[in-house]
C-alpha positions in Angstrom: -36.0 -160.1 -97.4 -37.6 -156.8 -96.4 -35.9 -153.7 -95.3 -37.9 -151.6 -92.9 -37.2 -148.6 -90.7 -37.0 -149.1 -86.9 -39.9 -146.6 -86.6 -42.1 -149.0 -88.6 -40.8 -152.3 -87.2 -42.8 -152.6 -84.0 -46.1 -151.8 -85.8 -45.4 -154.3 -88.6 -44.3 -157.1 -86.3 -47.5 -156.6 -84.2 -49.7 -156.7 -87.4 -48.0 -159.9 -88.6 -48.4 -161.6 -85.2 -52.2 -160.8 -85.4 -52.1 -162.6 -88.8 -50.6 -165.8 -87.3 -46.9 -165.1 -88.2 -44.5 -166.3 -85.6 -40.9 -165.5 -84.8 -38.3 -167.9 -86.2 -35.1 -168.7 -84.1 -32.0 -168.2 -86.2 -28.3 -168.0 -85.4 -28.1 -164.4 -86.4 -31.3 -163.1 -84.8 -31.2 -159.7 -83.3 -33.3 -156.6 -83.0 -32.2 -155.5 -86.5 -32.2 -158.9 -88.2 -35.0 -161.4 -87.7 -37.3 -163.8 -89.5 -41.0 -164.3 -89.1 -43.0 -167.2 -90.7 -46.5 -168.2 -91.5 -47.5 -171.9 -92.1 -49.2 -171.0 -95.4 -47.7 -167.6 -96.4 -44.0 -168.4 -96.0 -41.1 -166.6 -94.3 -40.0 -162.9 -94.2 -36.4 -162.0 -93.4 -36.4 -158.5 -91.9 -33.5 -156.1 -91.9 -34.2 -153.0 -89.8 -32.4 -149.8 -90.9 -32.2 -146.1 -89.9 -32.8 -143.7 -92.8 -30.2 -141.0 -93.5 -30.9 -137.4 -94.5 -29.3 -138.0 -97.9 -32.0 -140.7 -98.7 -29.7 -143.6 -97.9 -29.8 -145.8 -94.9 -27.6 -147.5 -92.4 -27.9 -151.2 -91.3 -26.1 -152.3 -88.2 -27.2 -155.8 -87.3 -24.2 -156.6 -85.1 -20.6 -155.5 -85.5 -20.8 -154.8 -89.2 -22.1 -151.4 -90.3 -23.7 -151.4 -93.8 -24.2 -148.1 -95.5 -26.8 -148.2 -98.2 -26.9 -145.3 -100.7 -30.1 -143.7 -101.9 -29.3 -145.1 -105.4 -29.1 -148.6 -104.0 -32.4 -148.1 -102.2 -34.0 -146.8 -105.4 -34.6 -150.1 -107.2 -38.1 -150.9 -108.7 -39.8 -154.2 -108.7 -43.2 -155.9 -108.9 -44.7 -158.4 -106.4 -48.0 -160.0 -107.3 -48.7 -157.2 -109.8 -48.0 -154.4 -107.4 -45.0 -152.0 -108.0 -42.7 -151.9 -105.0 -39.5 -150.1 -104.1 -36.6 -152.5 -103.7 -32.8 -152.7 -103.4 -30.7 -152.5 -106.5 -29.3 -155.8 -107.9 -25.8 -154.4 -107.3 -26.5 -153.9 -103.6 -27.8 -157.4 -103.2 -24.5 -158.7 -104.6 -22.5 -156.4 -102.3 -24.6 -157.5 -99.2 -24.1 -161.2 -99.9 -20.4 -161.2 -98.9 -18.3 -161.7 -95.8 -20.3 -164.6 -94.3 -20.9 -168.2 -95.2 -23.4 -168.3 -98.0 -26.0 -171.0 -98.1 -27.8 -172.7 -101.1 -30.5 -170.0 -101.1 -27.9 -167.2 -101.2 -26.1 -168.9 -104.1 -29.4 -169.4 -106.0 -30.3 -165.7 -105.4 -26.9 -164.6 -106.8 -27.3 -166.8 -109.8 -30.8 -165.4 -110.5 -29.4 -161.8 -110.2 -26.6 -162.6 -112.6 -28.9 -164.2 -115.1 -31.7 -161.6 -114.9 -29.8 -158.4 -114.6 -26.3 -159.3 -115.8 -24.8 -158.0 -112.6 -21.2 -159.1 -111.9 -20.8 -161.4 -108.9 -18.0 -161.4 -106.4 -15.4 -164.1 -106.4 -16.8 -165.9 -103.4 -20.2 -166.0 -105.0 -18.9 -167.3 -108.4 -17.5 -170.5 -106.9 -20.9 -172.1 -106.5 -22.9 -170.2 -109.1 -21.0 -171.3 -112.2 
């Protein structure tokens, strides 16, 4: 999953198309929620947000409006040895609710619980434990 601003979305998608990534058809595809894939590099699930003046963001893929606080956007991680900004573990738990979770979602929740000790929601606990 990658969160990106709408201002950067068009440029990034164009660059990925030039690198042989292609659009993936999904049930929930829309302008603010889409997946691109590469035969060797894997898939990227994009979530397009609008940044707020307070440092947070708003994500409105369809009828649900997710407000993401600056604190939740302020996570730190490492990908391939490179430091990256990421979402907090608590936000990941909060954002994986209210829809039918698949096996990948449950695995992600279990990994967050094990690595960061973050409490899970009841609907996430049924399959994780």
